[in-house]
DOGULO-32012 format. One record per residue (C-alpha): x, y, z; residue in three letters; residue number from 0. Coordinates in steps of 0.02 Angstrom, whole numbers, plus 50000, padded with zeros to 5 digits. Layout:
N
<xx X&yy Y&zz Z&code ALA&pos NUM>
...
//
This chain:
230
<xx 53396&yy 51356&zz 47593&code UNK&pos 0>
<xx 53238&yy 51490&zz 47538&code UNK&pos 1>
<xx 53229&yy 51323&zz 47359&code UNK&pos 2>
<xx 53209&yy 51187&zz 47478&code UNK&pos 3>
<xx 53086&yy 51285&zz 47575&code UNK&pos 4>
<xx 52982&yy 51341&zz 47429&code UNK&pos 5>
<xx 52990&yy 51148&zz 47362&code UNK&pos 6>
<xx 52914&yy 51083&zz 47504&code UNK&pos 7>
<xx 52789&yy 51184&zz 47533&code UNK&pos 8>
<xx 52751&yy 51128&zz 47318&code UNK&pos 9>
<xx 52753&yy 50938&zz 47357&code UNK&pos 10>
<xx 52627&yy 50933&zz 47508&code UNK&pos 11>
<xx 52530&yy 51090&zz 47428&code UNK&pos 12>
<xx 52510&yy 50959&zz 47282&code UNK&pos 13>
<xx 52461&yy 50821&zz 47417&code UNK&pos 14>
<xx 52320&yy 50945&zz 47459&code UNK&pos 15>
<xx 52269&yy 50998&zz 47324&code UNK&pos 16>
<xx 52222&yy 50820&zz 47241&code UNK&pos 17>
<xx 52142&yy 50771&zz 47404&code UNK&pos 18>
<xx 52030&yy 50946&zz 47422&code UNK&pos 19>
<xx 51970&yy 50895&zz 47230&code UNK&pos 20>
<xx 51934&yy 50716&zz 47294&code UNK&pos 21>
<xx 51845&yy 50817&zz 47425&code UNK&pos 22>
<xx 51752&yy 50940&zz 47353&code UNK&pos 23>
<xx 51584&yy 50874&zz 47372&code UNK&pos 24>
<xx 51573&yy 50878&zz 47557&code UNK&pos 25>
<xx 51522&yy 51004&zz 47698&code UNK&pos 26>
<xx 51643&yy 51121&zz 47752&code UNK&pos 27>
<xx 51674&yy 51101&zz 47903&code UNK&pos 28>
<xx 51695&yy 50900&zz 47851&code UNK&pos 29>
<xx 51821&yy 50956&zz 47741&code UNK&pos 30>
<xx 51891&yy 51073&zz 47870&code UNK&pos 31>
<xx 51923&yy 50895&zz 48005&code UNK&pos 32>
<xx 51993&yy 50814&zz 47847&code UNK&pos 33>
<xx 52146&yy 50933&zz 47791&code UNK&pos 34>
<xx 52177&yy 50967&zz 47995&code UNK&pos 35>
<xx 52179&yy 50723&zz 48004&code UNK&pos 36>
<xx 52284&yy 50760&zz 47833&code UNK&pos 37>
<xx 52401&yy 50870&zz 47908&code UNK&pos 38>
<xx 52383&yy 50759&zz 48079&code UNK&pos 39>
<xx 52462&yy 50588&zz 47971&code UNK&pos 40>
<xx 52587&yy 50690&zz 47826&code UNK&pos 41>
<xx 52632&yy 50768&zz 48008&code UNK&pos 42>
<xx 52659&yy 50565&zz 48110&code UNK&pos 43>
<xx 52715&yy 50503&zz 47958&code UNK&pos 44>
<xx 52876&yy 50642&zz 47949&code UNK&pos 45>
<xx 52918&yy 50618&zz 48131&code UNK&pos 46>
<xx 52929&yy 50423&zz 48108&code UNK&pos 47>
<xx 53030&yy 50419&zz 47983&code UNK&pos 48>
<xx 53152&yy 50538&zz 48036&code UNK&pos 49>
<xx 53121&yy 50459&zz 48199&code UNK&pos 50>
<xx 53186&yy 50276&zz 48138&code UNK&pos 51>
<xx 53342&yy 50367&zz 47987&code UNK&pos 52>
<xx 53418&yy 50446&zz 48121&code UNK&pos 53>
<xx 53433&yy 50285&zz 48201&code UNK&pos 54>
<xx 53481&yy 50191&zz 48070&code UNK&pos 55>
<xx 53577&yy 50335&zz 48037&code UNK&pos 56>
<xx 53539&yy 50363&zz 47856&code UNK&pos 57>
<xx 53433&yy 50527&zz 47889&code UNK&pos 58>
<xx 53469&yy 50667&zz 47771&code UNK&pos 59>
<xx 53466&yy 50858&zz 47852&code UNK&pos 60>
<xx 53367&yy 50877&zz 47976&code UNK&pos 61>
<xx 53318&yy 51026&zz 47916&code UNK&pos 62>
<xx 53243&yy 50933&zz 47749&code UNK&pos 63>
<xx 53131&yy 50828&zz 47883&code UNK&pos 64>
<xx 53092&yy 51000&zz 47978&code UNK&pos 65>
<xx 53024&yy 51090&zz 47822&code UNK&pos 66>
<xx 52910&yy 50958&zz 47767&code UNK&pos 67>
<xx 52823&yy 50940&zz 47941&code UNK&pos 68>
<xx 52812&yy 51128&zz 47959&code UNK&pos 69>
<xx 52740&yy 51126&zz 47769&code UNK&pos 70>
<xx 52634&yy 50994&zz 47798&code UNK&pos 71>
<xx 52544&yy 51040&zz 47988&code UNK&pos 72>
<xx 52564&yy 51239&zz 47942&code UNK&pos 73>
<xx 52454&yy 51184&zz 47761&code UNK&pos 74>
<xx 52328&yy 51089&zz 47862&code UNK&pos 75>
<xx 52306&yy 51182&zz 48008&code UNK&pos 76>
<xx 52254&yy 51361&zz 47864&code UNK&pos 77>
<xx 52147&yy 51258&zz 47729&code UNK&pos 78>
<xx 52051&yy 51225&zz 47921&code UNK&pos 79>
<xx 52029&yy 51388&zz 47973&code UNK&pos 80>
<xx 51950&yy 51431&zz 47804&code UNK&pos 81>
<xx 51833&yy 51288&zz 47801&code UNK&pos 82>
<xx 51784&yy 51318&zz 47992&code UNK&pos 83>
<xx 51749&yy 51517&zz 47941&code UNK&pos 84>
<xx 51662&yy 51466&zz 47771&code UNK&pos 85>
<xx 51543&yy 51364&zz 47862&code UNK&pos 86>
<xx 51500&yy 51457&zz 48006&code UNK&pos 87>
<xx 51475&yy 51609&zz 47866&code UNK&pos 88>
<xx 51349&yy 51514&zz 47752&code UNK&pos 89>
<xx 51263&yy 51462&zz 47928&code UNK&pos 90>
<xx 51257&yy 51649&zz 47957&code UNK&pos 91>
<xx 51110&yy 51668&zz 47803&code UNK&pos 92>
<xx 51047&yy 51494&zz 47821&code UNK&pos 93>
<xx 50940&yy 51412&zz 47902&code UNK&pos 94>
<xx 50827&yy 51278&zz 47926&code UNK&pos 95>
<xx 50653&yy 51355&zz 47907&code UNK&pos 96>
<xx 50623&yy 51508&zz 47839&code UNK&pos 97>
<xx 50606&yy 51680&zz 47893&code UNK&pos 98>
<xx 50466&yy 51774&zz 47903&code UNK&pos 99>
<xx 50503&yy 51941&zz 47818&code UNK&pos 100>
<xx 50406&yy 52031&zz 47660&code UNK&pos 101>
<xx 50310&yy 51979&zz 47552&code UNK&pos 102>
<xx 50407&yy 51833&zz 47430&code UNK&pos 103>
<xx 50384&yy 51689&zz 47321&code UNK&pos 104>
<xx 50489&yy 51553&zz 47395&code UNK&pos 105>
<xx 50570&yy 51383&zz 47332&code UNK&pos 106>
<xx 50691&yy 51264&zz 47350&code UNK&pos 107>
<xx 50776&yy 51242&zz 47207&code UNK&pos 108>
<xx 50899&yy 51055&zz 47229&code UNK&pos 109>
<xx 51017&yy 51005&zz 47104&code UNK&pos 110>
<xx 51047&yy 50811&zz 47119&code UNK&pos 111>
<xx 51228&yy 50740&zz 47085&code UNK&pos 112>
<xx 51312&yy 50564&zz 47076&code UNK&pos 113>
<xx 51489&yy 50595&zz 47055&code UNK&pos 114>
<xx 51517&yy 50661&zz 46885&code UNK&pos 115>
<xx 51341&yy 50642&zz 46824&code UNK&pos 116>
<xx 51226&yy 50781&zz 46852&code UNK&pos 117>
<xx 51019&yy 50735&zz 46861&code UNK&pos 118>
<xx 50902&yy 50907&zz 46773&code UNK&pos 119>
<xx 50727&yy 50878&zz 46720&code UNK&pos 120>
<xx 50670&yy 50875&zz 46531&code UNK&pos 121>
<xx 50667&yy 51077&zz 46506&code UNK&pos 122>
<xx 50862&yy 51082&zz 46602&code UNK&pos 123>
<xx 50794&yy 51127&zz 46783&code UNK&pos 124>
<xx 50864&yy 51055&zz 46929&code UNK&pos 125>
<xx 50702&yy 51005&zz 47060&code UNK&pos 126>
<xx 50602&yy 51150&zz 47095&code UNK&pos 127>
<xx 50472&yy 51156&zz 47253&code UNK&pos 128>
<xx 50374&yy 51321&zz 47277&code UNK&pos 129>
<xx 50367&yy 51322&zz 47506&code UNK&pos 130>
<xx 50304&yy 51414&zz 47629&code UNK&pos 131>
<xx 50369&yy 51521&zz 47769&code UNK&pos 132>
<xx 50300&yy 51386&zz 47887&code UNK&pos 133>
<xx 50427&yy 51263&zz 47800&code UNK&pos 134>
<xx 50567&yy 51191&zz 47839&code UNK&pos 135>
<xx 50672&yy 51139&zz 47704&code UNK&pos 136>
<xx 50748&yy 50962&zz 47805&code UNK&pos 137>
<xx 50580&yy 50905&zz 47761&code UNK&pos 138>
<xx 50533&yy 50982&zz 47635&code UNK&pos 139>
<xx 50675&yy 50907&zz 47528&code UNK&pos 140>
<xx 50661&yy 50741&zz 47617&code UNK&pos 141>
<xx 50489&yy 50723&zz 47544&code UNK&pos 142>
<xx 50537&yy 50769&zz 47390&code UNK&pos 143>
<xx 50667&yy 50663&zz 47383&code UNK&pos 144>
<xx 50547&yy 50507&zz 47412&code UNK&pos 145>
<xx 50425&yy 50585&zz 47300&code UNK&pos 146>
<xx 50576&yy 50562&zz 47165&code UNK&pos 147>
<xx 50642&yy 50422&zz 47216&code UNK&pos 148>
<xx 50828&yy 50502&zz 47242&code UNK&pos 149>
<xx 50926&yy 50402&zz 47358&code UNK&pos 150>
<xx 51006&yy 50504&zz 47478&code UNK&pos 151>
<xx 50998&yy 50568&zz 47671&code UNK&pos 152>
<xx 50963&yy 50736&zz 47742&code UNK&pos 153>
<xx 51133&yy 50727&zz 47752&code UNK&pos 154>
<xx 51195&yy 50757&zz 47575&code UNK&pos 155>
<xx 51106&yy 50909&zz 47549&code UNK&pos 156>
<xx 51200&yy 51049&zz 47562&code UNK&pos 157>
<xx 51149&yy 51229&zz 47553&code UNK&pos 158>
<xx 51241&yy 51334&zz 47441&code UNK&pos 159>
<xx 51148&yy 51487&zz 47427&code UNK&pos 160>
<xx 51006&yy 51588&zz 47364&code UNK&pos 161>
<xx 50939&yy 51694&zz 47212&code UNK&pos 162>
<xx 50842&yy 51849&zz 47253&code UNK&pos 163>
<xx 50728&yy 51906&zz 47085&code UNK&pos 164>
<xx 50674&yy 52068&zz 47156&code UNK&pos 165>
<xx 50501&yy 52123&zz 47095&code UNK&pos 166>
<xx 50357&yy 52200&zz 47159&code UNK&pos 167>
<xx 50337&yy 52018&zz 47233&code UNK&pos 168>
<xx 50529&yy 51956&zz 47248&code UNK&pos 169>
<xx 50542&yy 51790&zz 47212&code UNK&pos 170>
<xx 50685&yy 51693&zz 47334&code UNK&pos 171>
<xx 50755&yy 51526&zz 47284&code UNK&pos 172>
<xx 50859&yy 51440&zz 47410&code UNK&pos 173>
<xx 50974&yy 51304&zz 47309&code UNK&pos 174>
<xx 51026&yy 51171&zz 47366&code UNK&pos 175>
<xx 51189&yy 51019&zz 47300&code UNK&pos 176>
<xx 51111&yy 50849&zz 47325&code UNK&pos 177>
<xx 51233&yy 50722&zz 47320&code UNK&pos 178>
<xx 51153&yy 50528&zz 47259&code UNK&pos 179>
<xx 51197&yy 50366&zz 47359&code UNK&pos 180>
<xx 51143&yy 50294&zz 47185&code UNK&pos 181>
<xx 51076&yy 50342&zz 47020&code UNK&pos 182>
<xx 50914&yy 50427&zz 47014&code UNK&pos 183>
<xx 50810&yy 50301&zz 46900&code UNK&pos 184>
<xx 50650&yy 50422&zz 46877&code UNK&pos 185>
<xx 50609&yy 50472&zz 46668&code UNK&pos 186>
<xx 50572&yy 50620&zz 46705&code UNK&pos 187>
<xx 50721&yy 50665&zz 46739&code UNK&pos 188>
<xx 50880&yy 50649&zz 46622&code UNK&pos 189>
<xx 51090&yy 50613&zz 46651&code UNK&pos 190>
<xx 51206&yy 50757&zz 46614&code UNK&pos 191>
<xx 51404&yy 50748&zz 46612&code UNK&pos 192>
<xx 51463&yy 50878&zz 46701&code UNK&pos 193>
<xx 51592&yy 50898&zz 46559&code UNK&pos 194>
<xx 51460&yy 50934&zz 46459&code UNK&pos 195>
<xx 51339&yy 51047&zz 46565&code UNK&pos 196>
<xx 51429&yy 51220&zz 46449&code UNK&pos 197>
<xx 51317&yy 51164&zz 46297&code UNK&pos 198>
<xx 51146&yy 51159&zz 46354&code UNK&pos 199>
<xx 51049&yy 51304&zz 46314&code UNK&pos 200>
<xx 50997&yy 51347&zz 46479&code UNK&pos 201>
<xx 50878&yy 51478&zz 46533&code UNK&pos 202>
<xx 50968&yy 51633&zz 46608&code UNK&pos 203>
<xx 50896&yy 51582&zz 46781&code UNK&pos 204>
<xx 50923&yy 51420&zz 46768&code UNK&pos 205>
<xx 51109&yy 51458&zz 46727&code UNK&pos 206>
<xx 51138&yy 51544&zz 46871&code UNK&pos 207>
<xx 51096&yy 51422&zz 46989&code UNK&pos 208>
<xx 51145&yy 51257&zz 46929&code UNK&pos 209>
<xx 51310&yy 51337&zz 46867&code UNK&pos 210>
<xx 51356&yy 51413&zz 47056&code UNK&pos 211>
<xx 51268&yy 51282&zz 47135&code UNK&pos 212>
<xx 51389&yy 51148&zz 47051&code UNK&pos 213>
<xx 51534&yy 51256&zz 47097&code UNK&pos 214>
<xx 51509&yy 51228&zz 47264&code UNK&pos 215>
<xx 51559&yy 51422&zz 47340&code UNK&pos 216>
<xx 51420&yy 51501&zz 47416&code UNK&pos 217>
<xx 51326&yy 51629&zz 47337&code UNK&pos 218>
<xx 51190&yy 51783&zz 47355&code UNK&pos 219>
<xx 51134&yy 51835&zz 47206&code UNK&pos 220>
<xx 51001&yy 51993&zz 47184&code UNK&pos 221>
<xx 50947&yy 52019&zz 47006&code UNK&pos 222>
<xx 50797&yy 52125&zz 46932&code UNK&pos 223>
<xx 50684&yy 51991&zz 46857&code UNK&pos 224>
<xx 50650&yy 52088&zz 46705&code UNK&pos 225>
<xx 50865&yy 52073&zz 46661&code UNK&pos 226>
<xx 50825&yy 51858&zz 46675&code UNK&pos 227>
<xx 50658&yy 51862&zz 46547&code UNK&pos 228>
<xx 50559&yy 51709&zz 46633&code UNK&pos 229>
//
């Protein structure tokens, strides 16, 4: 029985793994909803299979159906809850407007991607925009996308984290991953394949920001400015 339970969890878990790799770049709340929907669909399919097989006297031991059914529902619900928690967690330090605080130099750091392509400037940096306390992030991103010819909607921009360079006057980078609807046809930016990105000689700061942002997991990094050397 234990072997069958482990086998059912492994099979269903593999399906969820494949699905979650495909939806990697979506917002946490969207990923949670998709996993919940998948759980309902998988559960429904297994229930229908059991019903029709039972009707035609073709069903296997009913424990097999139950194990796959509960494995599907349980994994889907767990993933939904995890993504829901992450969504609320990131909203805790995310704000569409910069909150006033101590004197700081503040920037929005945008990493544009389309599939396996990452778009960087010729110095291998993302798009960096200086902002004021009164600026709304959404509006700044929208204007920046229009200025450089990036085709995307504001819903395609997801804040991943922040990097704070500590000094007499701190420097704060609000880091966003932006999914493009089409290629970025701007001569100021070059296309880099994600699979080759580790070969690029980034500055310490850009490497931290770009790699962490591409991972898609929320982060908050504090570093002394002298350690970066920028």
